[in-house]
KEMI-565763 format. One record per residue (C-alpha): residue number from 1; y, x negated, z negated; residue in one letter. Coordinates in steps of 0.02 Angstrom, whole numbers, plus 50000, padded with zeros to 5 digits. Layout:
REC   seq   north    east      up   type
REC   NUM       Y       X       Z      a
...
% end
This chain:
REC   seq   north    east      up   type
REC     1   59553   46241   47004      x
REC     2   59659   46180   47145      x
REC     3   59575   46022   47130      x
REC     4   59391   46086   47136      x
REC     5   59452   46196   47288      x
REC     6   59519   46073   47406      x
REC     7   59360   45921   47350      x
REC     8   59228   46082   47409      x
REC     9   59323   46114   47569      x
REC    10   59335   45907   47608      x
REC    11   59147   45912   47572      x
REC    12   59113   46049   47677      x
REC    13   59231   45978   47811      x
REC    14   59141   45818   47820      x
REC    15   58956   45907   47821      x
REC    16   59019   46026   47958      x
REC    17   59092   45860   48038      x
REC    18   58911   45756   48028      x
REC    19   58807   45888   48106      x
REC    20   58913   45926   48245      x
REC    21   58910   45754   48272      x
REC    22   58728   45751   48279      x
REC    23   58718   45875   48381      x
REC    24   58825   45827   48513      x
REC    25   58748   45639   48491      x
REC    26   58568   45676   48480      x
REC    27   58444   45614   48620      x
REC    28   58274   45724   48617      x
REC    29   58128   45627   48632      x
REC    30   57972   45648   48716      x
REC    31   57832   45725   48613      x
REC    32   57653   45778   48667      x
REC    33   57648   45958   48706      x
REC    34   57776   46014   48548      x
REC    35   57651   45928   48421      x
REC    36   57794   45850   48348      x
REC    37   57996   45876   48371      x
REC    38   58153   45782   48315      x
REC    39   58283   45849   48212      x
REC    40   58457   45812   48317      x
REC    41   58397   45642   48373      x
REC    42   58313   45609   48167      x
REC    43   58137   45552   48102      x
REC    44   58073   45717   48077      x
REC    45   57976   45664   47913      x
REC    46   58129   45591   47849      x
REC    47   58194   45770   47868      x
REC    48   58078   45843   47768      x
REC    49   58075   45748   47643      x
REC    50   58264   45771   47623      x
REC    51   58242   45953   47617      x
REC    52   58091   45967   47521      x
REC    53   58154   45849   47383      x
REC    54   58334   45929   47367      x
REC    55   58196   46099   47375      x
REC    56   58098   46054   47233      x
REC    57   58256   45976   47117      x
REC    58   58325   46140   47115      x
REC    59   58140   46227   47086      x
REC    60   58111   46123   46938      x
REC    61   58267   46189   46867      x
REC    62   58243   46354   46896      x
REC    63   58065   46353   46814      x
REC    64   58098   46245   46670      x
REC    65   58248   46324   46591      x
REC    66   58154   46482   46574      x
REC    67   58007   46415   46485      x
REC    68   58117   46349   46344      x
REC    69   58267   46466   46354      x
REC    70   58149   46612   46293      x
REC    71   58065   46494   46167      x
REC    72   58232   46460   46101      x
REC    73   58281   46652   46124      x
REC    74   58099   46693   46011      x
REC    75   58153   46545   45867      x
REC    76   58339   46654   45861      x
REC    77   58243   46832   45860      x
REC    78   58114   46759   45723      x
REC    79   58264   46671   45603      x
REC    80   58408   46781   45662      x
REC    81   58510   46636   45704      x
REC    82   58652   46682   45810      x
REC    83   58659   46499   45880      x
REC    84   58484   46507   45948      x
REC    85   58513   46665   46046      x
REC    86   58693   46601   46097      x
REC    87   58595   46438   46149      x
REC    88   58488   46520   46260      x
REC    89   58597   46634   46340      x
REC    90   58681   46490   46396      x
REC    91   58538   46397   46466      x
REC    92   58494   46571   46567      x
REC    93   58676   46579   46638      x
REC    94   58639   46402   46740      x
REC    95   58478   46498   46828      x
REC    96   58578   46617   46942      x
REC    97   58669   46478   47048      x
REC    98   58531   46365   47041      x
REC    99   58398   46511   47113      x
REC   100   58508   46558   47249      x
REC   101   58535   46386   47292      x
REC   102   58318   46367   47285      x
REC   103   58294   46515   47383      x
REC   104   58409   46432   47536      x
REC   105   58326   46283   47533      x
REC   106   58149   46350   47538      x
REC   107   58192   46437   47680      x
REC   108   58258   46292   47752      x
REC   109   58097   46185   47709      x
REC   110   58009   46327   47788      x
REC   111   58082   46333   47947      x
REC   112   58102   46165   47957      x
REC   113   57920   46126   47930      x
REC   114   57881   46252   48071      x
REC   115   58018   46188   48194      x
REC   116   57964   46016   48197      x
REC   117   57779   46018   48160      x
REC   118   57727   46167   48243      x
REC   119   57522   46128   48275      x
REC   120   57507   46100   48080      x
REC   121   57590   46229   48022      x
REC   122   57491   46352   48143      x
REC   123   57331   46243   48052      x
REC   124   57402   46274   47870      x
REC   125   57442   46447   47905      x
REC   126   57275   46494   47976      x
REC   127   57213   46422   47801      x
REC   128   57324   46509   47675      x
REC   129   57395   46639   47745      x
REC   130   57320   46762   47639      x
REC   131   57391   46663   47496      x
REC   132   57566   46636   47613      x
REC   133   57594   46850   47572      x
REC   134   57554   46817   47379      x
REC   135   57704   46690   47353      x
REC   136   57836   46795   47459      x
REC   137   57782   46961   47339      x
REC   138   57791   46847   47177      x
REC   139   57955   46774   47229      x
REC   140   58013   46938   47246      x
REC   141   57943   46986   47065      x
REC   142   58045   46800   47010      x
REC   143   58204   46854   47085      x
REC   144   58198   47018   47008      x
REC   145   58138   47001   46828      x
REC   146   58273   46838   46850      x
REC   147   58412   46958   46847      x
REC   148   58352   47094   46718      x
REC   149   58322   46972   46607      x
REC   150   58507   46873   46633      x
REC   151   58591   47054   46649      x
REC   152   58522   47137   46504      x
REC   153   58560   47023   46352      x
REC   154   58691   47108   46289      x
REC   155   58617   47277   46344      x
REC   156   58454   47224   46238      x
REC   157   58512   47137   46120      x
REC   158   58430   47259   45979      x
REC   159   58280   47286   46081      x
REC   160   58223   47103   46091      x
REC   161   58055   47128   46090      x
REC   162   58077   47206   46274      x
REC   163   58196   47064   46309      x
REC   164   58084   46940   46280      x
REC   165   57954   47023   46379      x
REC   166   58054   46990   46519      x
REC   167   58079   46812   46491      x
REC   168   57881   46806   46478      x
REC   169   57859   46903   46624      x
REC   170   57993   46789   46702      x
REC   171   57885   46636   46665      x
REC   172   57747   46693   46753      x
REC   173   57809   46747   46917      x
REC   174   57897   46559   46915      x
REC   175   57736   46454   46865      x
REC   176   57614   46570   46964      x
REC   177   57726   46538   47134      x
REC   178   57708   46344   47066      x
REC   179   57549   46343   47060      x
REC   180   57510   46418   47246      x
REC   181   57630   46300   47314      x
REC   182   57530   46157   47240      x
REC   183   57374   46212   47322      x
REC   184   57444   46183   47503      x
REC   185   57530   46004   47433      x
REC   186   57370   45956   47384      x
REC   187   57269   46040   47499      x
REC   188   57357   45892   47609      x
REC   189   57288   45755   47518      x
REC   190   57097   45808   47461      x
REC   191   57061   45933   47602      x
REC   192   56896   46016   47541      x
REC   193   56817   46186   47594      x
REC   194   56849   46150   47786      x
REC   195   56721   46100   47910      x
REC   196   56751   45884   47906      x
REC   197   56746   45875   48092      x
REC   198   56815   46031   48161      x
REC   199   56937   46091   48031      x
REC   200   56873   46240   48025      x
REC   201   56885   46341   47840      x
REC   202   56698   46364   47755      x
REC   203   56777   46430   47610      x
REC   204   56961   46481   47540      x
REC   205   56928   46457   47346      x
REC   206   56863   46283   47375      x
REC   207   57032   46234   47494      x
REC   208   57141   46333   47341      x
REC   209   57067   46236   47207      x
REC   210   57018   46066   47295      x
REC   211   56999   45924   47182      x
REC   212   57194   45881   47161      x
REC   213   57262   46071   47135      x
REC   214   57225   46055   46915      x
REC   215   57298   45891   46902      x
REC   216   57433   45933   46997      x
REC   217   57468   46093   46906      x
REC   218   57458   46013   46741      x
REC   219   57589   45858   46811      x
REC   220   57719   45971   46891      x
REC   221   57716   46095   46742      x
REC   222   57770   45957   46601      x
REC   223   57878   45868   46730      x
REC   224   57974   46039   46781      x
REC   225   58014   46044   46611      x
REC   226   58070   45887   46572      x
REC   227   58168   45875   46726      x
REC   228   58271   46054   46671      x
REC   229   58288   45982   46479      x
REC   230   58362   45828   46548      x
REC   231   58489   45920   46628      x
REC   232   58525   46045   46523      x
REC   233   58539   45906   46380      x
REC   234   58680   45816   46532      x
REC   235   58775   45989   46539      x
REC   236   58790   45990   46367      x
REC   237   58867   45830   46363      x
REC   238   58987   45866   46491      x
REC   239   59043   46013   46408      x
REC   240   59074   45920   46234      x
REC   241   59192   45811   46323      x
REC   242   59291   45945   46399      x
REC   243   59305   46051   46243      x
REC   244   59445   46077   46135      x
REC   245   59384   46142   45960      x
REC   246   59280   46066   45818      x
REC   247   59168   46230   45846      x
REC   248   59144   46190   46046      x
REC   249   59113   46038   46021      x
REC   250   58987   46063   45898      x
REC   251   58898   46200   45985      x
REC   252   58905   46088   46145      x
REC   253   58846   45910   46027      x
REC   254   58689   46025   45968      x
REC   255   58663   46092   46145      x
REC   256   58664   45913   46223      x
REC   257   58520   45864   46088      x
REC   258   58424   46027   46127      x
REC   259   58409   45990   46287      x
REC   260   58384   45785   46279      x
REC   261   58247   45832   46124      x
REC   262   58152   45949   46247      x
REC   263   58164   45833   46404      x
REC   264   58093   45700   46283      x
REC   265   57958   45798   46222      x
REC   266   57899   45843   46394      x
REC   267   57924   45642   46445      x
REC   268   57806   45599   46301      x
REC   269   57641   45677   46371      x
REC   270   57699   45643   46560      x
REC   271   57629   45486   46576      x
REC   272   57471   45548   46518      x
REC   273   57475   45674   46657      x
REC   274   57536   45569   46799      x
REC   275   57353   45449   46754      x
REC   276   57269   45613   46756      x
REC   277   57341   45642   46945      x
REC   278   57303   45460   46986      x
REC   279   57129   45464   46931      x
REC   280   57080   45608   47030      x
REC   281   57155   45523   47187      x
REC   282   57043   45387   47164      x
REC   283   56912   45468   47120      x
REC   284   56940   45579   47296      x
REC   285   56981   45418   47375      x
REC   286   56995   45245   47311      x
REC   287   57069   45197   47494      x
REC   288   57205   45325   47472      x
REC   289   57231   45274   47294      x
REC   290   57249   45088   47340      x
REC   291   57361   45125   47484      x
REC   292   57468   45226   47370      x
REC   293   57489   45115   47226      x
REC   294   57459   44935   47314      x
REC   295   57486   44961   47509      x
REC   296   57636   45053   47589      x
REC   297   57692   45151   47449      x
REC   298   57703   45014   47309      x
REC   299   57874   44990   47283      x
REC   300   57896   45171   47259      x
REC   301   57774   45148   47091      x
REC   302   57879   45011   47037      x
REC   303   58052   45118   47084      x
REC   304   57960   45255   46987      x
REC   305   57912   45124   46837      x
REC   306   58101   45073   46838      x
REC   307   58160   45264   46823      x
REC   308   58029   45297   46708      x
REC   309   58098   45174   46599      x
REC   310   58250   45182   46578      x
REC   311   58230   45379   46540      x
REC   312   58166   45336   46386      x
REC   313   58306   45206   46359      x
REC   314   58412   45333   46389      x
REC   315   58365   45444   46278      x
REC   316   58343   45331   46142      x
REC   317   58511   45281   46142      x
REC   318   58584   45439   46151      x
REC   319   58493   45484   45992      x
REC   320   58569   45324   45924      x
REC   321   58745   45363   45978      x
REC   322   58725   45548   45908      x
REC   323   58699   45457   45710      x
REC   324   58860   45401   45729      x
REC   325   58932   45570   45694      x
REC   326   58798   45611   45558      x
REC   327   58838   45568   45370      x
REC   328   58723   45487   45283      x
REC   329   58643   45403   45444      x
REC   330   58721   45212   45403      x
REC   331   58531   45197   45286      x
REC   332   58453   45199   45470      x
REC   333   58536   45094   45585      x
REC   334   58454   44936   45526      x
REC   335   58296   45005   45622      x
REC   336   58391   45015   45785      x
REC   337   58393   44826   45841      x
REC   338   58220   44831   45809      x
REC   339   58165   44982   45918      x
REC   340   58287   44905   46060      x
REC   341   58191   44743   46054      x
REC   342   58028   44843   46053      x
REC   343   58089   44942   46204      x
REC   344   58161   44806   46300      x
REC   345   57995   44707   46302      x
REC   346   57896   44845   46339      x
REC   347   58006   44909   46467      x
REC   348   58001   44703   46554      x
REC   349   57809   44736   46538      x
REC   350   57806   44901   46617      x
REC   351   57890   44820   46778      x
REC   352   57773   44657   46772      x
REC   353   57670   44676   46941      x
REC   354   57506   44610   46945      x
REC   355   57524   44538   47135      x
REC   356   57667   44417   47166      x
REC   357   57748   44423   47363      x
REC   358   57719   44245   47363      x
REC   359   57739   44117   47487      x
REC   360   57598   43987   47528      x
REC   361   57721   43823   47445      x
REC   362   57750   43944   47282      x
REC   363   57570   43987   47268      x
REC   364   57538   43813   47275      x
REC   365   57648   43785   47128      x
REC   366   57593   43906   46995      x
REC   367   57404   43866   47080      x
REC   368   57375   44043   47162      x
REC   369   57414   44217   47189      x
REC   370   57451   44259   47016      x
REC   371   57534   44202   46887      x
REC   372   57440   44117   46739      x
REC   373   57492   44212   46593      x
REC   374   57618   44367   46684      x
REC   375   57457   44413   46778      x
REC   376   57384   44510   46639      x
REC   377   57530   44601   46588      x
REC   378   57513   44678   46770      x
REC   379   57348   44771   46713      x
REC   380   57345   44922   46659      x
REC   381   57269   44889   46490      x
REC   382   57449   44793   46448      x
REC   383   57565   44937   46544      x
REC   384   57465   45070   46442      x
REC   385   57495   44980   46295      x
REC   386   57697   44940   46327      x
REC   387   57676   45156   46362      x
REC   388   57635   45180   46191      x
REC   389   57734   45093   46126      x
REC   390   57880   45148   46211      x
REC   391   57828   45323   46161      x
REC   392   57793   45291   45972      x
REC   393   57996   45185   45966      x
REC   394   58044   45361   46058      x
REC   395   57963   45459   45923      x
REC   396   58027   45368   45762      x
REC   397   58172   45384   45853      x
REC   398   58170   45569   45812      x
REC   399   58128   45541   45664      x
REC   400   58259   45443   45594      x
REC   401   58386   45562   45671      x
REC   402   58312   45711   45611      x
REC   403   58342   45635   45426      x
REC   404   58498   45567   45466      x
REC   405   58565   45694   45346      x
REC   406   58420   45733   45245      x
REC   407   58418   45688   45045      x
REC   408   58298   45613   44951      x
REC   409   58134   45632   45015      x
REC   410   58015   45757   44939      x
REC   411   57844   45677   44882      x
REC   412   57677   45714   45014      x
REC   413   57605   45786   44862      x
REC   414   57737   45916   44839      x
REC   415   57735   45985   45012      x
REC   416   57592   46098   44998      x
REC   417   57429   46134   45046      x
REC   418   57454   46148   45236      x
REC   419   57513   45983   45260      x
REC   420   57359   45899   45196      x
REC   421   57240   46017   45287      x
REC   422   57330   46004   45447      x
REC   423   57339   45801   45429      x
REC   424   57145   45788   45388      x
REC   425   57087   45888   45541      x
REC   426   57199   45782   45650      x
REC   427   57122   45604   45557      x
REC   428   56953   45686   45575      x
REC   429   56990   45709   45746      x
REC   430   57044   45527   45789      x
REC   431   56926   45451   45710      x
REC   432   56779   45558   45769      x
REC   433   56873   45520   45958      x
REC   434   56906   45324   45934      x
REC   435   56737   45326   45855      x
REC   436   56623   45407   46001      x
REC   437   56736   45313   46109      x
REC   438   56667   45129   46024      x
REC   439   56485   45184   46005      x
REC   440   56501   45203   46170      x
REC   441   56555   45021   46238      x
REC   442   56440   44959   46096      x
REC   443   56281   45045   46178      x
REC   444   56333   45043   46358      x
REC   445   56235   44970   46488      x
REC   446   56311   44835   46599      x
REC   447   56225   44889   46753      x
REC   448   56315   45076   46759      x
REC   449   56475   44992   46813      x
REC   450   56352   44877   46916      x
REC   451   56393   44746   46817      x
REC   452   56260   44587   46784      x
REC   453   56176   44599   46588      x
REC   454   56285   44435   46552      x
REC   455   56452   44562   46545      x
REC   456   56383   44638   46400      x
REC   457   56478   44516   46302      x
REC   458   56657   44599   46348      x
REC   459   56628   44762   46298      x
REC   460   56596   44707   46108      x
REC   461   56768   44652   46069      x
REC   462   56873   44823   46131      x
REC   463   56717   44943   46017      x
REC   464   56760   44802   45869      x
REC   465   56959   44819   45915      x
REC   466   56903   45029   45887      x
REC   467   56833   45000   45730      x
REC   468   56980   44895   45680      x
REC   469   57085   45036   45711      x
REC   470   56982   45169   45640      x
REC   471   56982   45082   45492      x
% end
């Protein structure tokens, strides 16, 4: 404890030193009519980015944890297994400090925005002031429901229906807050419902529910659950290392697995939500899409691809490490090397750029700007295939992890009618989906894509591959 206190004091002194130094050394730069200001001499955009990023990370945790905490509590109430109730309680215990930090950073972000960009925030307030009042009321509702949900855990242990209702209410407040804030963010990228020339508000609902609002809601909701799950998994891993008894180690090992499971379960559909968001960006403005993915922000997408790939590889490695502690997992260890090869190869394809930053001499050596072989791996078709292989490999890792301590396999014929009906319906849905896609390619007119009639032959191969996949 002494070491923790000393560390906290040192960090506080360092932060104060830099703040005071910046205050003393900063020189205010001239700005036109207060349109933009500087933060102690630092660039205002960078300052807002840092504060907003910190706020969003804590907010993602505060929003994501209650979602799966309530689900885990419902499972515990249905199964009468106290392990799930204890796990959900421990999930919620992490929220109290995080919620206070989120609120403080949110206030800091608001002060910074209004202080550094007064004219812009005046314009945004003029359009969204009604939703801002609702946002403030929802924030109070979230705060009250969070503390009621946490501190009434033992008091309402025999009245789980009421307690779970408080958790559901907490999630409704949190998700509503995120949806409102997303409308402000997405409006900055796709402003609709306003006059293009003067910027005057014409239709509030069109400005609120702009083209990026729905895909951003989907993407952020899934991403928040993913982020919170991995943070909880990391917390469980750290607590496992410091556990003293076998019971504690077993509990935190299970907690780490559950956090990792939640994180990966949300990570698997996340790329598809990202593609939906990217598609809507291109639909609204192809120029904005090209700038974001192939222009000034292209390197951020490369870094993002690296981080996404490392998340999948780390999640798989966590499962493989956990299998070493499970009796009976030896029979599945032989598959890990093949999964590792698939993950590494697909990760390399995922990172391969289409346009190589080459000098004139290098372009002459390879015969052009594009590599003769790797240029195909830089296209989205190659990257989509790589991501699907990564997802399937991760799913297979979960399967063998779950089967590690199981006995003999029960034949499918003995598993009841429910499994057969569900699989038959899912299979029929997949066949219809693939068949419709193949039919559309077979009958598509190249002119609909502004292509000449000779390009029709290029639609046949993917259509035949889809039919082969159906078979």
